[in-house]
C-alpha positions in Angstrom: 31.9 -125.0 -148.8 32.2 -125.9 -145.1 30.4 -123.6 -142.7 30.7 -122.8 -139.0 27.6 -123.5 -136.9 26.0 -122.2 -133.8 24.0 -124.5 -131.5 21.0 -123.7 -129.3 19.8 -126.0 -126.5 16.7 -125.3 -124.3 17.0 -128.1 -122.1 17.5 -126.7 -124.7 20.4 -125.7 -126.9 21.3 -123.7 -130.0 24.2 -124.9 -132.1 26.2 -122.3 -134.0 28.5 -123.5 -136.8 31.3 -121.9 -138.9 32.7 -122.5 -142.4 36.2 -123.7 -143.1 37.2 -126.8 -141.2 40.7 -126.8 -142.6 41.8 -123.1 -142.2 43.1 -122.4 -138.7 41.6 -119.4 -136.9 44.4 -117.0 -136.1 42.4 -114.6 -133.9 43.2 -115.0 -130.3 40.5 -117.0 -128.4 38.6 -115.5 -125.6 39.8 -116.9 -122.3 37.4 -119.2 -120.4 35.8 -118.1 -117.2 36.2 -120.3 -114.1 32.7 -119.5 -113.0 30.6 -122.0 -111.0 27.4 -123.3 -112.7 25.1 -120.4 -113.5 22.2 -121.6 -111.3 24.4 -121.0 -108.3 25.3 -117.6 -109.7 21.6 -116.8 -110.2 20.7 -118.0 -106.7 23.2 -115.6 -105.1 22.6 -112.6 -107.3 20.4 -109.9 -105.9 17.9 -109.1 -108.7 17.2 -105.5 -109.7 13.4 -105.0 -109.4 11.7 -104.5 -112.8 8.7 -102.4 -113.5 5.7 -104.6 -113.1 4.7 -104.3 -116.8 7.9 -105.8 -118.1 7.6 -109.4 -116.8 4.0 -109.5 -118.1 5.1 -108.2 -121.5 7.8 -110.9 -121.6 5.2 -113.5 -120.7 2.8 -112.3 -123.4 5.5 -112.8 -126.0 6.6 -116.1 -124.7 3.1 -117.4 -124.5 2.4 -116.3 -128.1 5.4 -118.3 -129.2 4.1 -121.3 -127.2 0.8 -121.4 -129.1 2.5 -120.7 -132.5 4.9 -123.5 -131.9 2.3 -125.9 -130.5 0.4 -125.5 -133.7 3.5 -126.9 -135.5 4.3 -129.6 -133.0 0.7 -130.9 -132.7 0.3 -131.6 -136.4 -0.4 -135.3 -136.9 0.8 -136.1 -133.4 -1.4 -137.9 -130.8 1.2 -139.1 -128.3 2.1 -137.5 -124.9 4.1 -134.3 -125.4 5.5 -131.4 -123.4 7.8 -128.4 -123.9 8.8 -125.3 -122.1 8.2 -122.1 -124.1 10.0 -120.1 -121.4 13.1 -122.2 -121.9 13.0 -121.7 -125.6 12.4 -118.0 -125.2 15.4 -117.6 -122.9 17.8 -119.6 -125.1 16.8 -117.5 -128.2 17.0 -114.3 -126.2 20.7 -115.1 -125.7 21.1 -115.8 -129.4 19.2 -112.7 -130.4 21.7 -110.6 -128.6 24.3 -111.5 -131.3 22.0 -111.4 -134.4 22.1 -108.6 -137.0 20.0 -107.4 -139.9 17.3 -109.6 -141.3 18.4 -112.5 -139.1 17.5 -110.4 -136.0 14.3 -109.2 -137.6 13.0 -112.7 -138.2 14.0 -113.9 -134.7 12.3 -110.9 -133.2 9.1 -111.6 -135.1 8.8 -115.3 -134.6 9.8 -115.2 -130.9 7.6 -112.2 -130.3 10.5 -110.2 -128.9 10.1 -106.5 -128.3 12.8 -103.9 -127.7 16.5 -103.8 -128.4 18.5 -107.1 -127.9 20.5 -105.8 -125.0 17.4 -104.5 -123.1 15.5 -107.6 -123.9 18.3 -109.8 -122.6 18.6 -107.8 -119.4 14.8 -108.1 -118.9 14.8 -111.8 -119.4 17.8 -112.2 -117.2 16.1 -110.2 -114.4 12.9 -112.2 -114.8 14.8 -115.5 -114.6 16.4 -114.4 -111.4 13.0 -113.4 -109.9 11.4 -116.7 -110.9 14.3 -118.7 -109.5 14.4 -116.8 -106.2 15.1 -119.4 -103.5 12.7 -117.7 -101.1 9.8 -118.8 -103.3 7.8 -121.8 -102.0 8.2 -123.6 -105.3 11.6 -124.7 -106.6 12.4 -123.2 -110.0 15.9 -123.3 -111.4 16.9 -121.5 -114.5 20.5 -122.0 -115.6 22.3 -120.8 -118.7 25.7 -121.5 -120.1 27.8 -120.9 -123.3 30.1 -123.5 -124.7 32.6 -122.1 -127.2 35.3 -123.5 -129.5 38.6 -122.7 -127.8 40.3 -121.4 -131.0 37.5 -119.1 -132.1 37.4 -115.4 -131.4 34.0 -114.4 -130.0 32.9 -110.8 -129.7 33.8 -109.8 -126.1 30.8 -107.5 -125.7 28.5 -110.5 -126.4 30.2 -112.7 -123.9 30.0 -110.0 -121.2 26.4 -109.2 -121.9 25.2 -112.9 -121.7 27.3 -113.4 -118.6 25.9 -110.2 -116.9 22.2 -110.5 -118.1 21.7 -114.3 -118.1 24.4 -115.5 -115.7 25.8 -117.5 -118.6 29.6 -118.0 -118.3 31.6 -119.2 -121.3 33.3 -122.6 -121.1 35.8 -123.2 -123.8 35.8 -126.7 -125.3 37.4 -128.5 -128.3 34.7 -128.8 -130.9 37.3 -129.0 -133.7 39.1 -132.2 -132.8 36.9 -133.6 -130.0 33.2 -132.9 -130.6 32.0 -136.1 -128.9 33.7 -135.3 -125.6 32.3 -131.8 -125.8 28.8 -133.2 -126.4 29.1 -135.4 -123.3 30.3 -132.4 -121.3 27.3 -130.4 -122.3 24.8 -133.2 -121.7 26.3 -133.8 -118.2 25.9 -130.2 -117.2 22.2 -130.2 -118.4 21.6 -133.4 -116.5 23.1 -131.9 -113.3 21.0 -128.7 -113.6 17.8 -130.7 -114.1 18.3 -133.2 -111.2 19.1 -135.9 -113.8 15.7 -135.5 -115.4 17.0 -134.4 -118.9 19.4 -136.9 -120.2 21.0 -136.9 -123.7 19.8 -133.5 -124.7 22.3 -133.4 -127.6 21.9 -136.6 -129.6 24.9 -138.4 -131.1 26.5 -136.7 -134.1 24.7 -133.4 -133.3 28.1 -131.7 -132.9 30.8 -131.6 -135.5 34.2 -130.1 -136.0 32.6 -127.0 -137.4 30.5 -126.3 -134.3 31.7 -123.0 -132.7 29.2 -122.3 -129.9 26.4 -124.0 -128.1 24.0 -121.8 -126.0 22.2 -123.8 -123.4 19.3 -123.1 -121.1 18.0 -125.5 -118.5 14.8 -125.1 -116.4 13.9 -127.3 -113.5 10.6 -127.0 -111.6 9.4 -128.8 -108.4 6.1 -127.7 -106.9 4.2 -129.3 -104.0 0.5 -129.0 -104.1 -1.2 -126.5 -101.8 -3.5 -129.4 -101.1 -1.8 -132.7 -101.7 -3.6 -135.8 -102.8 -3.8 -138.7 -100.2 -1.9 -141.7 -101.7 -4.2 -144.1 -100.0 -7.1 -142.9 -102.1 -5.3 -143.5 -105.4 -6.7 -146.5 -107.3 -6.9 -147.8 -110.8 -9.7 -146.2 -112.8 -10.8 -146.2 -116.4 -9.1 -143.7 -118.8 -10.5 -143.4 -122.3 -7.5 -143.1 -124.7 -10.1 -142.8 -127.5 -13.8 -143.3 -128.0 -13.2 -147.0 -128.6 -10.3 -147.8 -126.3 -10.0 -147.7 -122.5 -7.3 -148.7 -120.0 -7.1 -148.6 -116.2 -4.5 -146.2 -114.8 -3.6 -145.0 -111.2 -5.9 -142.1 -110.5 -5.6 -139.6 -107.6 -8.7 -138.4 -105.8 -9.7 -135.6 -103.4 -12.6 -133.4 -102.7 -11.9 -129.7 -101.9 -12.2 -126.2 -103.2 -10.4 -125.7 -106.5 -10.8 -123.5 -109.5 -13.2 -125.4 -111.8 -15.4 -124.4 -114.7 -16.8 -125.2 -118.1 -16.5 -123.2 -121.3 -16.7 -123.8 -125.1 -16.7 -127.6 -125.0 -14.1 -128.1 -122.3 -13.9 -128.5 -118.5 -11.1 -126.7 -116.8 -9.4 -127.3 -113.4 -6.7 -125.3 -111.8 -4.7 -126.8 -108.9 -2.5 -124.4 -106.9 1.0 -125.2 -105.8 2.1 -124.3 -102.2 2.4 -120.6 -101.8 0.0 -119.9 -104.6 2.6 -118.4 -106.9 2.1 -121.1 -109.5 -0.6 -123.5 -110.6 -1.4 -126.4 -112.9 -4.2 -125.7 -115.4 -5.9 -128.8 -116.8 -8.1 -128.5 -119.9 -10.3 -131.6 -120.6 -12.5 -131.8 -123.7 -16.1 -132.9 -123.2 -15.8 -135.1 -126.2 -13.4 -138.1 -125.6 -12.0 -137.6 -129.1 -12.1 -133.8 -128.9 -8.5 -133.0 -128.1 -7.4 -132.2 -131.6 -10.3 -129.7 -132.0 -9.3 -128.0 -128.7 -5.7 -127.8 -129.8 -6.8 -126.1 -133.0 -8.2 -123.2 -130.9 -5.1 -122.7 -128.8 -4.1 -119.0 -128.4 -3.3 -116.5 -125.7 -6.9 -115.4 -125.6 -8.2 -118.9 -125.3 -5.8 -119.6 -122.4 -7.2 -116.4 -120.7 -10.8 -117.6 -121.3 -9.9 -121.0 -119.6 -8.3 -119.3 -116.7 -11.3 -117.0 -116.1 -13.6 -120.0 -116.3 -11.9 -121.7 -113.3 -13.7 -120.3 -110.3 -13.4 -121.7 -106.7 -16.0 -124.4 -106.1 -16.3 -127.5 -104.1 -15.2 -130.3 -106.4 -14.5 -134.0 -106.3 -11.4 -134.4 -108.5 -10.2 -137.6 -110.2 -6.8 -137.0 -111.8 -4.5 -139.7 -113.3 -0.9 -139.7 -112.3 1.2 -139.0 -115.4 4.7 -138.5 -116.7 5.9 -137.1 -120.0 9.4 -138.2 -120.6 10.4 -138.3 -124.3 13.2 -140.6 -125.3 14.6 -138.1 -127.9 15.2 -134.4 -128.1 13.0 -132.3 -130.3 14.8 -130.5 -133.2 13.2 -127.0 -133.6 14.7 -125.7 -136.8 12.0 -127.1 -139.1 9.2 -125.7 -137.0 10.8 -122.3 -136.5 11.5 -122.1 -140.2 7.9 -122.8 -140.9 6.9 -120.0 -138.6 9.0 -117.5 -140.6 12.6 -117.8 -139.3 14.6 -119.5 -142.0 17.6 -117.1 -142.3 19.1 -117.9 -138.9 19.5 -121.5 -140.1 20.9 -120.6 -143.5 24.6 -121.0 -143.7 24.9 -118.4 -146.5 22.5 -115.7 -145.2 22.6 -115.9 -141.4 24.2 -112.9 -139.7 25.5 -113.5 -136.2 28.4 -111.1 -136.4 27.4 -109.9 -132.9 28.6 -113.2 -131.6 31.6 -113.8 -133.9 32.8 -111.5 -136.6 35.8 -113.2 -138.2 37.8 -111.8 -141.1 37.4 -115.0 -143.0 33.8 -115.3 -144.5 34.0 -119.1 -144.1 34.1 -118.7 -140.3 30.8 -116.8 -140.1 28.1 -118.4 -138.0 24.6 -119.8 -138.5 22.4 -121.9 -136.3 22.9 -125.6 -137.2 20.0 -126.8 -135.0 18.1 -126.0 -131.9 17.3 -128.9 -129.6 14.6 -129.0 -126.9 13.6 -131.7 -124.4 11.1 -131.5 -121.5 10.1 -133.8 -118.7 6.9 -133.4 -116.6 5.7 -135.7 -113.7 2.5 -135.2 -111.7 1.7 -137.3 -108.7 0.1 -137.1 -105.2 2.7 -134.7 -103.9 2.8 -132.2 -106.7 4.6 -131.6 -110.0 8.2 -132.1 -111.1 9.2 -130.7 -114.5 12.4 -130.0 -116.3 13.4 -128.6 -119.7 16.9 -128.6 -121.1 4.8 -122.7 -116.2 -3.7 -118.7 -111.1 -6.0 -119.6 -109.1 -7.4 -118.2 -105.8 -8.4 -121.0 -103.4 -11.4 -120.1 -101.3 -12.2 -121.8 -98.1 -15.9 -122.0 -97.2 -17.5 -122.3 -93.8 -18.9 -125.6 -94.7 -18.8 -128.1 -97.6 -21.9 -128.4 -99.9 -23.5 -131.8 -99.6 -23.0 -132.6 -103.2 -19.7 -131.4 -104.7 -19.2 -131.0 -108.4 -17.5 -134.1 -109.9 -14.7 -133.8 -112.4 -13.2 -137.0 -113.7 -10.2 -136.4 -115.9 -10.6 -139.7 -117.8 -9.7 -138.8 -121.3 -6.9 -137.0 -123.2 -6.2 -133.5 -121.9 -3.9 -130.5 -122.1 -1.9 -129.1 -119.2 -0.2 -125.8 -118.4 2.2 -125.0 -115.6 1.7 -121.3 -115.0 3.6 -118.6 -113.1 0.8 -116.7 -111.3 2.3 -113.2 -111.0 3.2 -112.9 -114.7 1.0 -115.4 -116.4 4.1 -117.0 -118.0 3.6 -120.6 -119.3 6.5 -122.4 -117.8 5.6 -125.8 -119.3 2.7 -127.1 -121.4 1.8 -130.3 -123.0 -0.8 -133.0 -123.6 -1.5 -136.4 -122.1 -3.2 -139.0 -124.3 -2.1 -142.0 -122.4 -1.1 -141.7 -118.7 
């Protein structure tokens, strides 16, 4: 039996699919909105202030997902990797708004969501607007959009809620007879929203005539260092890719006050971005081959331990320039299923009747796949990151004669953090700069 599908992208996307490719849908389609890209809508919307505990509660849940998911992604992998747990959380928060029954229960548990779907969506939408406030010294764009099959009847309340809460307008496309042009349209929008950093989010053949909706989230981050590295000091230095292999890589250098510390077999360094509303936390194993053991300890409490260990000290930093730019998107269905969320991807059991509730059982929706792709670049000026995530800097009266030396010359983990909430915007590992 053919089944309709729902798609989810976090630059990323969720793909929702339906059942019967031959039976025409007789319900009247929902009209398309002529809205401009949602990032523009978000930038001009005055956010409603939230109680201070709500953003932190959202961050706690998203960070918990980050470490659960990293435990799946890191298995057997030693290459450079990055993802945005915040992007994945937002994309699934939109999807969660239309899930029912056991489907919703599993999404709620795995994504660490709390509260009713409508309230959760409103909270994530408000947090997204706060994070992407153009008055912030860092540049953080969060854009959402729905792409729906033009002949399919979607639940109007769902469309209105995602538009109001997430700034996600619906664009009607022709999945039934022209899935490839629809894929190109979606990928072009993601590329635009991420300053051309995320390309080809939806791979070829990822959409089909049974696709009914694609829910897309794109995040773009650009942060200048509070204390930039001087390019003239960058030089090629040894980087130990393993205990037995070394290569020379461009390495940035500077001596100043930064958050630095040592705890439980790792050295930590926190570099603030301009305005001190976000930071880059670097976690470097003392053992050259110790990254896998450190990854095995990843949890929210471990992250808090690392953050507390980074105290302002005069330090001489050696940090390799690096870029994480995967060629292919990451399918998430296998990993989310392993974490306890199989029903959403099951064509026979999934219940997304809050998104589409057709009379024909064959037109009911399930998630065909969820794709994610992230890009992160760190250089002398700062960090650029896209996905389609605090330190107090203390100035002393005088520099100690002998600053602490921290050479990041071996595989390490990194986290881009939002300081007010503690939200992990991006995280990853670098094994070979």
